[in-house]
C-alpha positions as CSV (number, residue, x, y, z in Angstrom):
1,X,1.9,-5.5,21.4
2,X,-0.9,-7.8,20.7
3,X,-0.1,-11.1,18.7
4,X,-0.6,-11.1,15.0
5,X,-3.4,-13.7,15.3
6,X,-5.2,-11.7,18.0
7,X,-4.8,-8.6,15.9
8,X,-6.1,-10.3,12.7
9,X,-9.1,-11.5,14.6
10,X,-9.7,-8.0,16.0
11,X,-9.4,-6.6,12.5
12,X,-11.8,-9.2,11.1
13,X,-14.4,-8.1,13.6
14,X,-13.7,-4.5,12.8
15,X,-14.0,-4.8,9.0
16,X,-17.1,-6.9,9.5
17,X,-18.8,-4.2,11.4
18,X,-18.5,-1.6,8.6
19,X,-21.6,-1.4,6.7
20,X,-21.2,21.8,31.3
21,X,-19.8,25.1,30.3
22,X,-16.2,26.2,30.8
23,X,-14.6,24.8,34.0
24,X,-12.4,26.4,36.7
25,X,-11.6,25.7,40.2
26,X,-14.6,27.6,41.6
27,X,-18.3,27.3,41.7
28,X,-18.4,27.8,38.0
29,X,-16.5,24.6,37.5
30,X,-17.9,21.4,36.0
31,X,-20.5,20.2,38.4
32,X,-18.8,16.9,39.0
33,X,-15.3,16.3,37.4
34,X,-14.2,12.7,37.7
35,X,-12.0,11.5,40.5
36,X,-9.6,8.8,41.4
37,X,-7.5,7.7,44.3
38,X,-3.8,8.4,45.0
39,X,-0.9,8.2,47.5
40,X,2.4,10.1,47.9
41,X,5.3,10.6,45.5
42,X,7.5,13.3,43.9
43,X,6.1,15.6,41.3
44,X,7.9,15.6,37.9
45,X,6.0,18.8,36.8
46,X,6.6,22.2,38.3
47,X,3.4,23.8,39.4
48,X,2.5,26.9,37.6
49,X,2.7,30.2,39.3
50,X,-0.6,32.1,40.0
51,X,-1.6,34.2,37.1
52,X,-1.1,38.0,37.4
53,X,-4.7,39.3,38.3
54,X,-3.7,42.7,37.0
55,X,-2.7,41.5,33.6
56,X,-4.6,42.9,30.6
57,X,-6.1,40.6,28.0
58,X,-4.5,40.5,24.6
59,X,-5.7,43.2,22.2
60,X,-7.1,42.6,18.7
61,X,-10.5,42.1,17.2
62,X,-12.9,39.9,18.9
63,X,-12.9,36.2,17.7
64,X,-16.2,34.8,16.5
65,X,-17.0,31.6,18.5
66,X,-19.4,28.7,18.2
67,X,-20.4,25.7,20.1
68,X,-17.8,23.0,19.4
69,X,-18.9,19.8,17.8
70,X,-17.9,16.5,19.5
71,X,-15.3,14.5,17.7
72,X,-15.6,11.0,19.3
73,X,-13.4,8.0,18.6
74,X,-14.4,4.4,19.7
75,X,-11.7,1.8,20.1
76,X,-11.1,-1.7,21.7
77,X,-8.7,-2.9,24.2
78,X,-6.0,-3.3,21.6
79,X,-6.4,0.3,20.4
80,X,-8.2,-0.8,17.3
81,X,-10.9,1.5,16.1
82,X,-14.4,0.1,16.2
83,X,-16.1,0.8,12.9
84,X,-19.9,0.8,12.8
85,X,-20.4,1.5,16.5
86,X,-23.7,3.2,17.2
87,X,-23.3,6.6,18.9
88,X,-26.7,7.8,20.1
89,X,-27.2,11.5,20.8
90,X,-30.7,12.8,21.6
91,X,-32.3,9.6,20.1
92,X,-30.5,9.8,16.8
93,X,-27.9,7.1,16.0
94,X,-24.6,8.0,14.4
95,X,-22.3,5.3,13.0
96,X,-18.5,5.5,13.5
97,X,-16.4,5.4,10.3
98,X,-13.5,3.1,9.4
99,X,-11.3,4.9,11.9
100,X,-13.9,4.4,14.7
101,X,-14.7,8.2,14.6
102,X,-17.8,10.3,14.4
103,X,-18.5,14.0,14.5
104,X,-21.7,15.2,16.2
105,X,-23.0,18.8,16.5
106,X,-24.5,19.8,19.9
107,X,-28.1,20.6,20.0
108,X,-29.0,24.3,20.0
109,X,-28.6,25.9,23.5
110,X,-27.3,22.6,25.0
111,X,-24.9,23.0,27.9
112,X,-23.7,19.4,27.9
113,X,-23.6,16.5,25.5
114,X,-24.3,12.9,26.7
115,X,-23.9,10.2,24.1
116,X,-24.4,6.3,24.5
117,X,-22.1,4.0,22.6
118,X,-23.1,0.4,21.5
119,X,-21.3,-2.0,19.3
120,X,-21.9,-5.7,18.7
121,X,-19.8,-7.8,21.0
122,X,-19.0,-5.1,23.5
123,X,-20.4,-3.8,26.7
124,X,-22.2,-0.4,26.2
125,X,-20.8,2.8,27.4
126,X,-21.6,6.6,27.7
127,X,-19.6,9.8,27.4
128,X,-20.4,13.3,28.6
129,X,-18.7,16.5,27.7
130,X,-19.7,20.2,28.4
131,X,-20.5,22.3,25.4
132,X,-17.7,24.8,24.9
133,X,-17.8,28.0,22.9
134,X,-14.6,28.6,21.0
135,X,-13.2,29.7,17.7
136,X,-14.5,28.2,14.5
137,X,-12.5,25.1,13.3
138,X,-12.0,23.7,16.8
139,X,-13.6,20.5,18.1
140,X,-14.4,18.9,21.4
141,X,-12.7,15.5,21.8
142,X,-13.6,12.3,23.4
143,X,-12.1,8.8,23.3
144,X,-14.3,5.9,24.4
145,X,-12.8,2.5,25.0
146,X,-15.3,-0.4,24.8
147,X,-14.8,-3.6,26.8
148,X,-15.3,-6.8,24.9
149,X,-18.0,-9.2,26.2
150,X,-16.5,-12.5,27.3
151,X,-17.4,-15.9,26.2
152,X,-21.1,-16.6,26.7
153,X,-22.1,-19.2,29.3
154,X,-25.1,-21.3,28.6
155,X,-27.7,-22.5,31.2
156,X,-31.2,-23.8,31.7
157,X,-33.5,-20.8,32.3
158,X,-36.2,-23.0,33.8
159,X,-33.9,-24.2,36.6
160,X,-31.9,-22.5,39.4
161,X,-28.5,-21.5,38.0
162,X,-25.2,-20.5,39.5
163,X,-22.8,-18.9,37.1
164,X,-19.3,-17.8,37.9
165,X,-16.7,-15.8,36.0
166,X,-13.6,-14.0,37.2
167,X,-14.5,-14.6,40.8
168,X,-18.0,-13.0,40.4
169,X,-20.9,-15.4,41.2
170,X,-24.4,-14.9,39.9
171,X,-27.2,-16.9,41.5
172,X,-30.4,-17.0,39.5
173,X,-33.7,-18.6,40.8
174,X,-35.6,-20.9,38.4
175,X,-37.8,-19.2,35.8
176,X,-36.2,-15.7,36.6
177,X,-35.9,-14.3,33.2
178,X,-38.4,-12.7,30.7
179,X,-38.0,-11.5,27.1
180,X,-38.6,-8.0,25.8
181,X,-42.3,-8.5,25.8
182,X,-42.4,-9.9,29.4
183,X,-42.8,-13.6,28.3
184,X,-41.2,-16.2,30.6
185,X,-38.0,-17.6,29.0
186,X,-37.9,-21.3,28.5
187,X,-35.0,-23.6,27.4
188,X,-31.5,-22.6,27.1
189,X,-30.3,-19.0,27.7
190,X,-26.8,-17.4,27.7
191,X,-24.9,-14.9,30.0
192,X,-22.2,-12.6,28.9
193,X,-19.8,-10.7,31.3
194,X,-17.4,-7.8,31.1
195,X,-15.8,-6.8,34.4
196,X,-13.3,-4.4,35.8
197,X,-11.5,-5.1,39.0
198,X,-9.6,-1.9,39.9
199,X,-6.5,-3.6,41.2
200,X,-5.7,-5.4,38.0
201,X,-7.9,-4.0,35.1
202,X,-7.8,-0.7,33.2
203,X,-10.4,1.7,34.6
204,X,-10.4,3.7,31.4
205,X,-12.9,1.0,30.2
206,X,-15.5,1.9,32.7
207,X,-18.8,3.0,31.0
208,X,-18.8,6.6,32.2
209,X,-17.7,9.0,34.9
210,X,-17.5,7.7,38.5
211,X,-20.3,10.0,39.7
212,X,-23.1,8.6,41.8
213,X,-26.6,9.8,42.2
214,X,-27.8,9.0,45.8
215,X,-31.3,8.6,46.9
216,X,-31.2,12.1,48.5
217,X,-28.7,15.0,48.2
218,X,-26.1,16.1,45.6
219,X,-24.2,13.7,43.2
220,X,-21.1,12.2,44.8
221,X,-17.7,11.0,43.4
222,X,-17.2,7.3,43.8
223,X,-14.3,4.8,44.5
224,X,-15.0,1.5,42.8
225,X,-14.3,-1.9,44.4
226,X,-15.7,-3.9,41.4
227,X,-17.8,-3.1,38.4
228,X,-19.3,-5.5,35.7
229,X,-21.7,-5.5,32.9
230,X,-23.9,-8.7,33.2
231,X,-26.3,-9.5,30.4
232,X,-28.6,-12.4,29.6
233,X,-29.5,-13.5,26.0
234,X,-31.6,-15.9,24.0
235,X,-31.3,-16.1,20.3
236,X,-29.6,-12.7,20.2
237,X,-32.4,-10.9,22.2
238,X,-31.5,-9.3,25.6
239,X,-33.4,-10.7,28.5
240,X,-34.2,-9.2,32.0
241,X,-35.3,-10.4,35.4
242,X,-39.0,-10.8,35.8
243,X,-40.8,-8.2,37.9
244,X,-40.3,-8.8,41.7
245,X,-37.4,-11.3,41.1
246,X,-33.9,-10.6,42.4
247,X,-30.6,-12.2,41.6
248,X,-27.9,-12.7,44.2
249,X,-24.5,-11.3,43.1
250,X,-21.1,-11.8,44.8
251,X,-18.1,-9.7,43.9
252,X,-14.6,-10.4,45.2
253,X,-12.9,-7.6,47.2
254,X,-9.3,-7.4,46.3
255,X,-6.7,-7.4,49.1
256,X,-5.5,-4.1,47.7
257,X,-8.7,-2.5,49.3
258,X,-7.9,-2.4,53.0
259,X,-10.3,-1.4,55.7
260,X,-13.2,-3.7,54.9
261,X,-14.3,-6.3,57.4
262,X,-17.1,-8.9,57.6
263,X,-20.4,-7.2,58.3
264,X,-19.5,-3.9,56.6
265,X,-21.7,-2.5,53.9
266,X,-20.8,-1.0,50.6
267,X,-23.2,1.0,48.4
268,X,-24.4,-0.7,45.2
269,X,-25.0,1.3,42.1
270,X,-26.3,0.6,38.6
271,X,-25.2,2.6,35.5
272,X,-27.8,4.8,33.7
273,X,-26.5,5.1,30.1
274,X,-28.7,8.0,29.3
275,X,-27.6,10.3,32.1
276,X,-24.1,8.8,32.3
277,X,-24.5,8.4,36.1
278,X,-24.4,5.6,38.7
279,X,-27.7,5.4,40.4
280,X,-27.8,4.2,44.0
281,X,-29.8,1.0,44.3
282,X,-29.1,-0.8,47.6
283,X,-26.3,-1.9,50.0
284,X,-24.0,-4.9,49.6
285,X,-22.8,-6.8,52.7
286,X,-19.3,-7.8,53.2
287,X,-19.2,-11.5,53.9
288,X,-16.4,-14.2,54.2
289,X,-15.8,-16.3,51.1
290,X,-12.6,-17.0,49.3
291,X,-11.3,-13.9,51.0
292,X,-13.8,-11.0,51.5
293,X,-16.9,-10.8,49.2
294,X,-19.4,-8.1,48.6
295,X,-22.9,-9.8,48.6
296,X,-25.5,-7.9,46.7
297,X,-29.0,-8.2,45.2
298,X,-29.9,-7.0,41.8
299,X,-33.4,-6.4,40.5
300,X,-32.3,-5.9,36.8
301,X,-29.2,-6.5,34.7
302,X,-26.9,-3.7,33.4
303,X,-23.5,-2.3,34.5
304,X,-23.3,-2.7,38.3
305,X,-20.7,-1.1,40.6
306,X,-19.8,-1.8,44.2
307,X,-18.3,1.4,45.5
308,X,-18.4,4.0,48.1
309,X,-18.5,7.8,48.0
310,X,-15.0,9.4,47.9
311,X,-14.0,11.5,50.9
312,X,-12.1,14.8,51.0
313,X,-10.1,15.6,47.9
314,X,-7.6,17.8,46.3
315,X,-8.0,19.5,43.0
316,X,-5.8,20.6,40.1
317,X,-6.6,23.2,37.5
318,X,-5.0,22.1,34.2
319,X,-4.2,24.4,31.3
320,X,-3.6,22.8,28.0
321,X,-1.6,24.6,25.3
322,X,0.0,24.1,21.9
323,X,3.7,23.2,22.4
324,X,4.7,25.2,19.4
325,X,2.7,28.3,19.7
326,X,1.7,28.4,23.3
327,X,-1.9,29.1,22.3
328,X,-4.7,27.5,24.5
329,X,-6.3,24.3,23.3
330,X,-10.1,24.2,23.9
331,X,-12.0,21.0,23.8
332,X,-9.2,18.8,25.3
333,X,-10.1,16.2,27.9
334,X,-7.8,15.1,30.8
335,X,-7.1,11.4,31.8
336,X,-5.3,10.6,34.9
337,X,-3.9,7.3,36.6
338,X,-3.2,6.9,40.3
339,X,0.4,6.2,41.0
340,X,0.0,5.1,44.6
341,X,-3.6,4.1,44.7
342,X,-6.2,2.2,42.7
343,X,-8.0,4.8,40.7
344,X,-8.4,6.6,37.4
345,X,-9.5,10.1,36.4
346,X,-12.0,9.5,33.6
347,X,-12.7,12.2,31.1
348,X,-15.7,14.3,32.0
349,X,-14.9,18.0,31.9
350,X,-13.1,19.5,28.9
351,X,-11.0,22.6,28.5
352,X,-12.7,25.8,27.8
353,X,-11.8,28.6,25.3
354,X,-8.8,29.4,27.4
355,X,-7.6,25.8,27.5
356,X,-8.5,25.3,31.2
357,X,-10.3,22.5,33.1
358,X,-10.3,21.2,36.6
359,X,-10.2,17.7,38.1
360,X,-10.4,16.4,41.6
361,X,-8.3,13.6,43.1
362,X,-7.9,11.9,46.4
363,X,-6.5,14.2,49.1
364,X,-2.7,13.7,49.6
365,X,-2.7,11.5,46.6
366,X,-0.6,11.3,43.5
367,X,-1.9,11.3,40.0
368,X,-0.3,11.2,36.5
369,X,-2.2,13.4,34.0
370,X,-2.3,13.5,30.3
371,X,-4.5,15.3,27.7
372,X,-6.5,14.0,24.8
373,X,-7.5,15.9,21.7
374,X,-8.5,14.9,18.2
375,X,-6.1,17.4,16.5
376,X,-3.1,16.5,18.7
377,X,-1.3,13.2,19.1
378,X,0.0,13.5,22.6
379,X,1.4,15.6,25.4
380,X,4.8,17.0,24.3
381,X,6.7,15.9,27.4
382,X,4.7,12.9,28.5
383,X,2.3,12.7,31.4
384,X,2.7,15.0,34.3
385,X,2.8,13.8,38.0
386,X,0.8,15.9,40.5
387,X,1.1,15.3,44.3
388,X,-1.7,16.5,46.6
389,X,-1.5,17.9,50.0
390,X,-3.3,17.7,53.4
391,X,-5.5,20.7,52.7
392,X,-8.8,19.6,51.2
393,X,-9.9,21.4,48.0
394,X,-12.4,20.7,45.3
395,X,-13.2,22.0,41.8
396,X,-16.9,22.2,42.8
397,X,-16.5,24.7,45.7
398,X,-14.5,27.7,46.8
399,X,-14.5,26.4,50.3
400,X,-11.3,24.9,51.6
401,X,-7.8,25.2,50.1
402,X,-6.9,26.2,46.5
403,X,-6.5,24.0,43.6
404,X,-3.0,23.1,42.3
405,X,-2.1,24.4,38.8
406,X,-0.3,22.8,36.0
407,X,0.1,23.3,32.2
408,X,0.2,20.4,29.7
409,X,1.8,21.1,26.3
410,X,0.4,19.1,23.4
411,X,2.2,18.4,20.1
412,X,0.7,17.8,16.7
413,X,4.0,17.0,15.1
414,X,3.5,14.0,12.8
415,X,5.3,12.1,10.1
416,X,4.1,9.5,7.6
417,X,4.6,6.0,6.6
418,X,4.0,4.8,3.0
419,X,4.0,1.5,1.2
420,X,2.3,-0.8,-1.3
421,X,-0.2,-3.5,-0.5
422,X,0.2,-6.6,-2.7
423,X,-1.5,-10.0,-3.0
424,X,0.3,-13.4,-3.1
425,X,0.9,-12.9,-6.9
426,X,2.6,-9.5,-6.3
427,X,-0.4,-7.7,-7.7
428,X,-1.5,-4.4,-6.1
429,X,-4.6,-4.6,-4.0
430,X,-7.0,-1.6,-4.0
431,X,-9.6,-0.5,-1.5
432,X,-8.3,-2.5,1.3
433,X,-8.0,-1.0,4.9
434,X,-4.4,-0.7,6.2
435,X,-4.0,-0.1,10.0
436,X,-0.9,1.2,11.8
437,X,-0.9,0.2,15.5
438,X,1.3,1.9,18.0
439,X,1.7,2.6,21.7
440,X,1.2,6.0,23.2
441,X,1.2,7.4,26.8
442,X,-2.6,7.1,26.9
443,X,-2.4,3.4,25.7
444,X,-2.6,1.6,22.4
445,X,-3.7,3.7,19.4
446,X,-4.0,3.3,15.7
447,X,-4.2,5.1,12.3
448,X,-6.1,3.8,9.3
449,X,-6.2,4.4,5.6
450,X,-7.2,2.5,2.4
451,X,-5.0,1.4,-0.4
452,X,-5.3,3.2,-3.7
453,X,-5.9,1.8,-7.2
454,X,-2.2,1.0,-7.5
455,X,-2.1,-0.6,-3.9
456,X,-0.2,2.3,-2.4
457,X,-1.1,3.7,1.0
458,X,0.1,6.3,3.4
459,X,-0.4,6.7,7.2
460,X,0.0,9.9,9.3
461,X,1.8,9.0,12.6
462,X,3.1,10.6,15.6
463,X,6.8,10.2,16.7
464,X,6.8,6.5,17.8
465,X,9.5,3.8,18.0
466,X,7.5,1.1,16.3
467,X,4.4,0.6,14.2
468,X,2.7,-2.7,13.5
469,X,1.0,-2.8,10.1
470,X,-2.0,-5.0,9.6
471,X,-4.5,-5.4,6.8
472,X,-7.3,-7.9,6.3
473,X,-8.9,-8.1,2.9
474,X,-11.4,-10.8,1.8
475,X,-9.8,-14.1,2.8
476,X,-6.2,-12.9,3.3
477,X,-4.3,-11.0,6.0
478,X,-1.0,-9.1,6.1
479,X,1.2,-8.1,9.1
480,X,4.5,-6.4,9.5
481,X,6.5,-4.5,12.2
482,X,8.2,-1.2,11.2
483,X,10.8,0.2,13.6
484,X,11.9,3.9,13.7
485,X,14.8,5.8,15.1
486,X,13.0,8.5,17.3
487,X,16.1,10.7,17.1
488,X,15.7,10.9,13.3
489,X,12.0,11.7,13.3
490,X,11.1,14.1,10.5
491,X,7.8,15.9,10.2
492,X,6.1,15.1,6.9
493,X,2.7,14.8,5.4
494,X,1.2,12.2,3.1
495,X,1.4,13.4,-0.4
496,X,4.7,15.2,0.1
497,X,8.3,14.1,0.3
498,X,9.8,12.8,3.5
499,X,7.6,9.8,4.3
500,X,9.2,6.7,5.7
501,X,9.1,3.8,3.3
502,X,7.5,0.6,4.6
503,X,8.1,-1.4,1.4
504,X,5.6,-4.0,0.3
505,X,2.9,-5.5,2.6
506,X,1.8,-8.8,1.2
507,X,-1.7,-10.3,1.8
508,X,-1.5,-14.0,2.4
509,X,-4.2,-16.6,2.7
510,X,-4.3,-18.3,6.1
511,X,-6.1,-21.1,7.8
512,X,-9.8,-21.6,7.1
513,X,-12.9,-22.8,8.8
514,X,-16.1,-23.7,7.0
515,X,-19.9,-23.6,7.4
516,X,-22.7,-25.5,5.7
517,X,-26.5,-25.4,5.6
518,X,-29.6,-26.0,3.5
519,X,-32.1,-23.8,1.8
520,X,-35.8,-24.8,1.6
521,X,-39.1,-23.2,0.9
522,X,-42.3,-24.9,2.1
523,X,-45.4,-25.8,0.4
524,X,-48.5,-27.7,1.6
525,X,-49.5,-31.2,0.6
526,X,-52.8,-32.1,2.1
527,X,-52.5,-30.9,5.8
528,X,-48.7,-31.2,5.9
529,X,-45.9,-28.7,5.1
530,X,-43.3,-30.1,2.7
531,X,-39.9,-28.8,2.2
532,X,-38.8,-27.9,-1.3
533,X,-35.0,-27.6,-1.9
534,X,-34.1,-24.4,-3.7
535,X,-31.1,-24.7,-6.0
536,X,-29.0,-22.0,-7.7
537,X,-29.7,-19.4,-5.0
538,X,-26.8,-17.0,-4.0
539,X,-25.3,-17.4,-0.5
540,X,-23.4,-14.5,1.1
541,X,-21.7,-14.6,4.5
542,X,-20.9,-11.2,6.1
543,X,-18.8,-10.4,9.1
544,X,-20.9,-8.9,11.9
545,X,-24.6,-7.9,11.9
546,X,-25.7,-6.4,8.6
547,X,-29.0,-4.9,7.6
548,X,-31.0,-6.9,5.0
549,X,-31.3,-4.0,2.6
550,X,-33.1,-4.1,-0.8
551,X,-33.4,-1.5,-3.5
552,X,-32.7,-0.8,-7.1
553,X,-29.2,0.4,-6.4
554,X,-28.4,-2.0,-3.6
555,X,-25.8,-4.7,-4.4
556,X,-24.8,-7.6,-2.0
557,X,-21.4,-5.9,-1.3
558,X,-23.1,-2.8,-0.2
559,X,-24.4,-4.6,2.9
560,X,-21.0,-5.1,4.4
561,X,-17.8,-7.1,4.3
562,X,-18.4,-10.4,2.5
563,X,-16.1,-13.2,3.7
564,X,-17.6,-16.0,1.6
565,X,-20.1,-16.5,-1.1
566,X,-21.4,-19.3,-3.3
567,X,-24.7,-20.8,-4.6
568,X,-26.9,-23.6,-3.4
569,X,-26.7,-27.0,-5.1
570,X,-29.5,-29.2,-6.5
571,X,-30.5,-30.2,-3.0
572,X,-30.5,-26.6,-1.7
573,X,-27.3,-27.2,0.2
574,X,-24.3,-25.0,0.5
575,X,-20.8,-25.4,2.1
576,X,-18.3,-22.5,2.1
577,X,-14.8,-21.9,3.4
578,X,-14.1,-18.7,5.2
579,X,-11.1,-17.3,7.1
580,X,-10.4,-18.9,10.4
581,X,-11.7,-16.6,13.2
582,X,-12.7,-16.9,16.8
583,X,-15.3,-15.0,19.0
584,X,-17.0,-13.5,15.9
585,X,-20.4,-13.5,14.5
586,X,-21.5,-13.7,10.8
587,X,-24.7,-12.8,9.0
588,X,-25.9,-15.4,6.4
589,X,-28.0,-14.0,3.6
590,X,-29.5,-16.4,0.9
591,X,-31.5,-15.5,-2.1
592,X,-32.1,-12.3,-3.9
593,X,-34.3,-9.3,-3.4
594,X,-37.7,-9.8,-5.1
595,X,-39.1,-7.1,-7.5
596,X,-42.5,-7.3,-5.7
597,X,-41.8,-8.8,-2.2
598,X,-38.4,-7.1,-1.6
599,X,-36.3,-8.5,1.2
600,X,-39.1,-10.9,2.3
601,X,-37.3,-13.3,-0.2
602,X,-34.0,-13.2,1.5
603,X,-33.8,-16.4,3.6
604,X,-34.3,-16.5,7.3
605,X,-33.1,-19.3,9.7
606,X,-35.5,-21.5,11.5
607,X,-34.5,-20.2,14.9
608,X,-37.4,-18.8,16.9
609,X,-36.1,-15.2,16.6
610,X,-35.8,-15.4,12.9
611,X,-32.1,-14.4,13.4
612,X,-29.6,-15.0,10.6
613,X,-26.6,-14.2,12.8
614,X,-24.3,-17.0,13.9
615,X,-21.4,-17.4,16.3
616,X,-18.5,-18.9,14.4
617,X,-16.4,-21.6,16.1
618,X,-12.8,-21.2,16.0
619,X,-12.1,-24.6,14.6
620,X,-9.8,-25.2,11.6
621,X,-11.7,-26.9,8.8
622,X,-12.4,-26.8,5.1
623,X,-15.0,-28.0,2.7
624,X,-12.5,-30.4,1.1
625,X,-11.4,-31.9,4.4
626,X,-14.8,-31.8,6.2
627,X,-15.7,-30.8,9.8
628,X,-17.7,-27.8,8.8
629,X,-20.0,-26.0,11.3
630,X,-23.6,-26.8,10.8
631,X,-25.8,-23.7,10.4
632,X,-29.1,-25.6,9.9
633,X,-32.0,-25.0,7.7
634,X,-32.9,-21.6,6.1
635,X,-36.4,-20.9,4.5
636,X,-37.8,-18.6,1.9
637,X,-41.5,-18.2,1.1
638,X,-42.7,-20.2,-1.9
639,X,-44.1,-17.0,-3.5
640,X,-40.6,-15.9,-4.1
641,X,-40.3,-18.6,-6.8
642,X,-43.6,-18.2,-8.5
643,X,-43.8,-16.4,-11.9
């Protein structure tokens, strides 16, 4: 599991962020289910027998159906939910809740739903699901994992620059970048990078299905060699290449990919978040470097992917049912991992009202399949291994061989874990988030709740061996590991008897860092601007990016998680301790909303963009001992202080 420090930092970022039709193996299937790349092996799941074509459907009254809403969960690499992520569907943004979840209704008459997911500090992503008609009360499920942006690299935008990260090299000409209005970028700029190298990284973090749109012809399934999100920034604003300018990109080709030689070409694709497809752009040339390298040219920056269309495939029709009742589960999605190859089946299709969907995989390959659903924790018997054969077959066509068939049983059995959250003085802490982190067959996962007025909390959990409890509240953090006897698992629900007792979880203050700055407003004396220090003004530091809201019922705490607060001194200065964090951003808000001018009287920084968002250095420091990070000068209009 991830270290307590890393988990605390992840939680700090999280808390600060708060503020096609049914498928089958025929031409009625999903137009392009996702694919991966396997080898040989022995199956651990017995393939289902073909259903009896003469069997009569069950009797009874017809069931009233509806288009299922999409239940989407967004989480990070540690399995932590990402609260406050923006999920955009048909131009409307929906924010994920404390558990990283959001529920979105499909548009009337829609056959598919495509959503884009964005969160501060993460590479963007997309998800697509067909709209399924099923009984009232069901949901379509999607789990989106976002890849954190790496540490930003700074460079001079007016000079040629060569940037390198994880073996990927980016060569920029001088004066290559423009801002959102097309103006040339001068001075220092930054680059962030999030990459996926298939032989060593988790392909479940790719931004969407591996489906490519070529210049001509039908969409194709792809096999990735390397994919990366490359973004350039200045003062928090995204930059792009100037019109007609290209950047040279070099991606390493892992030794795990055989068959490439110097002089070969590999197609180069950029990801279109709105259509959740990789769009063909050009060809990369394989050259000699430190091993083989794919040399490519990019005319813009986004997610890029070096990959080739997949050849012949096998397919498997998957039926997902409730392990207890045997009833079909609509709205489930399938994930798969290659066991003898580099590849991942990414969710794209979803089970129909009969619990059926279909996925393609590499011919004669081996995949390990599991199902995901918002109402169910996991497959009852673990992931199932499927081995392909030499006869090509595809979900998209009736030509060739037949699809294999398997059934995945899902369990919604759950227990509960309860305890009490206390501060260092053994007093109950109310309204604090408590997370339970655990491992599942589909990777890290989490449950979340809030402590009640008496500090008590309860988490609903699947049968797991171990749960790590973590809570972050104001300037304190708590962490504990609870082990379970899997043979003694008892189904129970929060609010009833039978919950496991976690005892007391104590919030303790940890190391701090500190920041300082100064508040001025400006007036004119003659022909010069003169700064006027502003004393006794409130200072609030929030985790993450918050909206500078004003209104009669808006209090400072309504904007987000406050990690430090104080007031400016006689010289307009402030210095505040806050919990030690790394790789996070804070929003600094100084002053109060004005009755007449509203949020115009909330201070802004003197940076060109007017941004009040700052990267916090992970340096242990305190106001008492010194070494605080300088945030510079903030300004408010003089009219805010006039009677």
